[in-house]
N, C-alpha and C positions, 0 to 999 in steps of 0.2 A: 533393492534388487536381490531376487531370491538366490542363493549359491546352488550351483549345479551339483548334483551327486555324480562323482566320478564313476560309481559302479552302476549307475543306471542306464537302462536300455537306451540305444539311440532315439532320438526324436521322432526320426521318419523310418518306420521299419514295415516292409522292406525300403532299402535303399532304391533311389532313382534309378530306371534303366533306360536313359534317354538314347543311349548309342546302340541298343539292342531292338531294332525295328523287326517285324515280323517278316516282310518282304526281303529277299535277297537283294532286290533292285531299289536304287535309289528313288526311282520315279514310279508311279501307279502305270503308267503308259508302258513302259518298259516290261512290268510284271505282266501286263495284259499280253503283251507280244511273246512273251516265253510262254505263257499258258496256251496262245494259240500254236506256237511251234509245237508243242508236246501233243496237241490234238491232232495235227496234221500228221507226226510222226507215229502216233499210235497204231493206225491200222496195219502198217508195214512191220513193227514192233510185235504186234499181237501175231500176225501171220508167220513171222519167222518163228516166234515161241511155239507155236503151234506145231509147224514143221520140225521143230527140235523134238517136241513132245512124241510125234509119231515115229521119230527115226531112232531115238536114243532108248534102248533097252535098260531096266532096271534089274538089279540082282534079285528082286523080289518077283519080276516078271520076264523071266528070259525071253527072248525074241529069236525066232517065231514061236508061236504057240498053238499052231494048227492052222487050217486054210481060212476058215472063217476070221480069226483074228489077223491073219495076214492081209486079206482082202480088206477089213475094215481100216487097217493102218495105211494101206496103200490109197484107198481113196480119202482117207483124211489128210495124208501127206499131199496127194494130188490137189485137194480143195484149198489147202494152206498155201500151196505154191502159185496155184491161180490167184488167190486173194493178195499174195505178195506182188506178183506181177502187176496186177490192177492198181496197186497202192503206190506204185513206184513215183508217178507224177507227184503225189501228195509228199513221199519221201524226200524228194530232191526240194521242193518247195520248203518243207520244213527244216531241212538241213540249212538252206540258205538263210532262213529266219533265225534258228537256234544257234549256229555257230559263232556269228559276231555278237550275240547277247552274252555269251559266255565272258567275253572280256570286261563286260561292266557288271557281272554278276558277283556278290558277296559269296564265299564258298560255303554257305550253310544258310539254312531256314530257321527261324527261331518261333516256335509255338508257346507263346506265354501262357500261363495258368488262368483260368476266369478271374472276372472280378472280385468274386464272393469268396476265393481260395484265400486261405490263412496259411501263411508260411510257420516254420517251428519258431518257436520263441527266440529272441537272439540269445546267445550265450555270453554270461555276464560271469566270468570267474570269481569275482570279489564275493557273490553271493552263492555260486554254483560251482565248487572248486573242479569239478570234472564232468566232462559230458562225452558220451559214445555216438560213433558214427557208423553207420552200416554201409558197405560197398558191395555191388554185385556186377558181375562181367560175363556175359554170354554170347556166344556165336550162335546165331539163328538160322543161317542158311537160307535165308529168305531172298534167293534169287529168281529169276523168271523160271517158270515152272520147267521149261525145257533144260536149263542149265541145273537147277536144282538136281534132277534126275540123275546127274552124273554122281552125285551124293546119295542116290537112293531116297531122295524125298520129292514130293510133289505138292500140289495144291497150295502155293505160298500165302494166297489170300486168306484161305481157310486158317492155315497154320498162324499166320499173324493174329487172327481174331482169338485164337485158342491162346496164345502167348500172351495177350493182353488179360485174358481171364486169370491166367497164371500168375504174372505178375501183380496185378491188383489183389489177389488173394492173399499174395505174400506181404502186402502191406498192412494186413491186418492180424498178422500175427505176434506173438510175444516178443520180447526184446532180444530172447536168446532162444536160437535154434528154433527150427520149423517142427522138432519132434517134441516140444514141451520140456526141453532140458533146462536144467537150471544154470546160473552163471558158473564158469569154470573155476574149481578150486585150484590151488597152488600145484598140487599133484597130479592133475587131469591132465588128459591128451587136448592139445589146442585144435587139432584138426577133428572132422566129424563128417561123415558121410549121412545125408537126410534125403528124405524123399520128398519135402517140400521146400519151398523157398524160405529162406531166413527172415524173421520178421525185422520190422521197424527200418526199412531200406530207407536211405536218405539219397544215394546216388547210384544210377544204373547205367552201365556202360554195355551198348549191344554192338555186335559186329555183323557184317553181312546183310544189313538191311538195304541191299542194293536194289530191290524193285521198290521203285518210287511211291506206287500205290500203297503197298505194304508198309512202308515207313511213314507215309502220311497217316494212315489208319493207326499205326501205334501213338504217334505224336498226339492226334486228336483225343484218342480214349485215356492215354496215360496222364496227360497235362491236368485234367480236371481232379485228380487225387494225388499224384507224385509231384506235380509242380512242373517248371519250366522245361522245355524239349528243345535240344539242338539236333537237327536231323537233316536229309539230304544234303549231307557234308561231301566236298570234293571240289576240286577245280576241273572241269569236264571242258572238252574242245580239243583244240591243238595245243601242243605243249612243244617245248625246244627238243629236238632229235633228229626228224621231228617224229611226235607220237600224238596219236589221236586219242584221248579218253573219253570212251563212250559210257562209262558207269562212274558212280561217285566212289567214295571210301568204303561206303557201307556202314559207316560209323553213326550210332546215335546215342545222345547223352541226355539222361534226365537228371534233375538236381531239385530237392526239396529246397535247397537254402537259395537265396537271390543270386543270380549269375551278375557279374559286373564286366567281365572281359572275356572275349572269346577270340581264337587265333586257330587257323588250320594252314599247314604247311605240307605241300605234296613232295613224296619221295622222288626223285629224279631218275630212280636207277630200276625201274620195274622191267621185267623181261617175260617173253611167251605170253601165256594167257594174263597174267598178272599185269601186264603192260596196258590193257584196255581199261583197268580201273585206276583211278586216282587215288590210291592208298597214301596214307600220311599219317600225320600226327596232329590231332585235335588237342588243344589246350585250353582250359577253362578256369577263371579265377571266380570265386565264390565268397561271399562274406558271410560269417558264422555268428558274428556278435561283436562285443567290445570288450576290451581289457583296459580299465580306468578310460584313457580318452584314446586309445589306440584301437583301430580296427583289427579284428581277427579274420585272417584270411585262410582260405584252404586253397589248394591247386589240384586239379584233375587234369591228367594227360591221357588220352585214349588212343590206341592204336591198333592196326593189324599189318603184321608183317608179310613180306613175301611168302608166297606159299610154295613153290616146286622145291621139294626135299634137297635136291642136289645142290641147290644154288646157295649154299651157306655163306659164300663171301658177299652176296648182294645183302643178306640178312646183317650181317655183321657191321656193313656200312650203315644200314638204316638204323641199327642200334647207335651208333655213334651219332648219326645226324639228329636222332630223336632225344638223346640225351643233352646235346648241345642246345638243341631248340627248347627244351623243357627249361634248361637253365637261363636261356635268354628271356624266355618268356616270363619268368617269374621276375627276374632283376628289372624289367622293363614296366611290368604292371605293379610292381609293389612300391609303395610309400615309404620313407626312411623309417618311420615309426610305426608301421604295420608289424602286427605279431602273427607269425604264420603257425597254424596248428600242424598241419600236414601238407605233404606233396605225394600223390599217389599216381601211378602208373598202372592202367588196366589194359587188357586186350589179350588178342590171339596173336602170339608171338611166333607160332609156326615152328618151334623147336621145342625139344623136351630137355630134361637135366638127367636123363638116364642112358638115352641111346649113344653109343661110340659115335655114330655118324654127327652127331651135334657136338662135338667136343669144342668145335671153334666158338660156338655161341655161347656154351657154358663158361668160356672163360673170358668173355667180355667185359670190360671195365664197367659197364652198366652195374653190374651186380657189387661193386665197391660203393656204388652211389647210393643204390636202393637197395632195401631189405627184401629178400625172398623169404617169408615165414616158412615155405614148404622146403626149403633145402638145407642141407649141412655144408654143402660146399659143391664145387664143380664135380657132377656125375654122382652126387650122394643127395640121396633124398631123406626127409624125414620118415620115420617108419609109419606114419598115419598117412602121408601123402599118396594121392591115388591118381590115375591118369584121367584126363578130362577128354579125349578123343574117343567116339565110339566106333565100332566095327560098322562099316556101311552094310556088310551082306546081311547083317542080323537086326537092322532098325526097325524092319517090319515083324519081327518074331514078336509072339504075345508078352513074353517077358519083357524085351526091350520097349515095349508100348505101355508098360505099366510102371508108373514110377516106384510103387512099392516092391513089386517083383524085382524091379532092376535093382534096386538098391539092395535086396536080400541077395541077388546074384553076386553083385559086385562085393560083397562081404566075404566071398568064398574065392580061393584061389582057381578054382575050375570055372566060376563064373567070369572072373577077370580075363581068363584066357580066350574065353568065347566072345565077349560083350564089348571088350576094350580093344583098340586098334592095336596092332602088333608093331615092332620096331620098324623104321625105314627098311631094313635089310631083309625083312620078313622072316626072319627067323628068332623065335622066343628064346630068351636065355634060359640056362637051366636052373636059375634060382625062381622065386615066387614073382610072378610078372604083375607089376602095378600098374601099368600102362603107361602112356605117353601124357603127360601134363605139358599140353602147350598154350593152357588159358591162364593167364597170370595176373594176380593184384600185389605191387609192390608198393612199398612205402619208404618214407625216410623222413628224418627230423631236420629241420633247418638249423644250421648251428649257432645262429644268433638270435634265437628266439626263448622266451620263457616257458613255452608250451611244449610238452613232451607226449607224443604219440606211443602208446604201448599196445601191443597185440593183445586183443581178448579171444577170439575165435576165428577160425576158417572153416568154411564149409564146402562141401562139394555135393551138389544138388540133383537128385535125378526128376525134379519136378517137371522138367520139360520133355520128359521121355516120350518119344512119337512123334516130336515137334521139330527136332533138330538131331545132330550128329555130335553134339558136345554136351558135357555136364556144365552147370552153371556154377561159378566160383563165387563164395561170397567172403567176406573179411569184415570184421567188427574192430576198430580202433577206439581206445578209451585215452582221451586227451587230457591231461592234467597239467596244473601249472607247476613249474619246478621249484621244489623245496629250497627256501633261502638257507644257506649254511651260516651258523652263528660264527662271527669273527673270533679268530683266536685271542687267548687272554694273553695280555703283554707278560712276559717273563720277569721276574724280579733281578 
């Protein structure tokens, strides 16, 4: 019998994914009924969305703009209202069908890559001592058109198509930086502002993909190139409180490496408009390769915290919950002999590390467990860190719609004061304004593993200029095996 090579790749790669069916329902009949319910709900949903489009002005097009525009808007609103009234019987029937189905729906959909798709080769540290992994987080504001207008954005379906193009273009870049930069030297800055997405992305976490059509479009087009997609995440329907969740979490995760386990838990403490969305924590376990006979695992945690600026206590509670949930998920899904390469938390946390208004969140225990490479301490940023939230009134300015021009503007203090959102108080500080960095990628090393994640590069990308009100944040980690120390020589 031939001996097995302990450093050889696993015999079956990618590993079996028997537990991850594509449909969120255990039976095809339930899936069909859910699709039928959505068809019945769509006319009223579309009419309400059109009514909001007619009634909600944007900073780019202040309302009203003259008699002709006013009459056109009024007629459009009237037509949308009549359609919504006509669709009420279908709405009631759809709700009667949709609400009970949420009790047996798994809180996510799974889009597997096509059968001819080839995942990255499994990492075997005995023959390949280190490997780099690329992460990206971006808030896309893919809300229904009427709601997106509150952020001065429109046409969610068209924006989703352009986001797909941008993301797929980013996968074809070099391993370092989208501006053709070389690997960072020991004395170089870790952070970089770039006008394109970083190359060689392995994991992508997107927020605010609330529109189901846009999320499905992203999943269909990204899976053939980037790999498995977890989308339409959230537990909708009635919740304790009682609360009615009409929107999902808006989270979407793409992984080039095989996904083994997925869990989503909703936050129980949403308030005001956020109470309508099923925000929470999406946790995913992926297999990266083999270390001798041990599986090499990676853990990804994606979230989007409570948005209203004054509700710091709710965000602090959510931070405590997600920290506990992340540790629980890793403990339950990990085998005793697994080697863990990284645990990464990505998402829009809706607070920054520079505004005094966010001091409570900045002091949270989360930052004692996860490393934020962009911060020196509570309220202190790295010199190269930059804000990720753009100023809504400027989103349609020519500069803000061009990735190259926006990058050039943000390199200057005057440009940052114009195109980056100001502090929650609305008053800029006397010093140089770096903006509100509310989009994070944090990482930590597991204490009981031989693998060490080390930071290579952080990128702030303007590639999605004109498509969303956030910059995309990239992170590259190089994971190496821990050097073995030589035993001390016995003394004479």
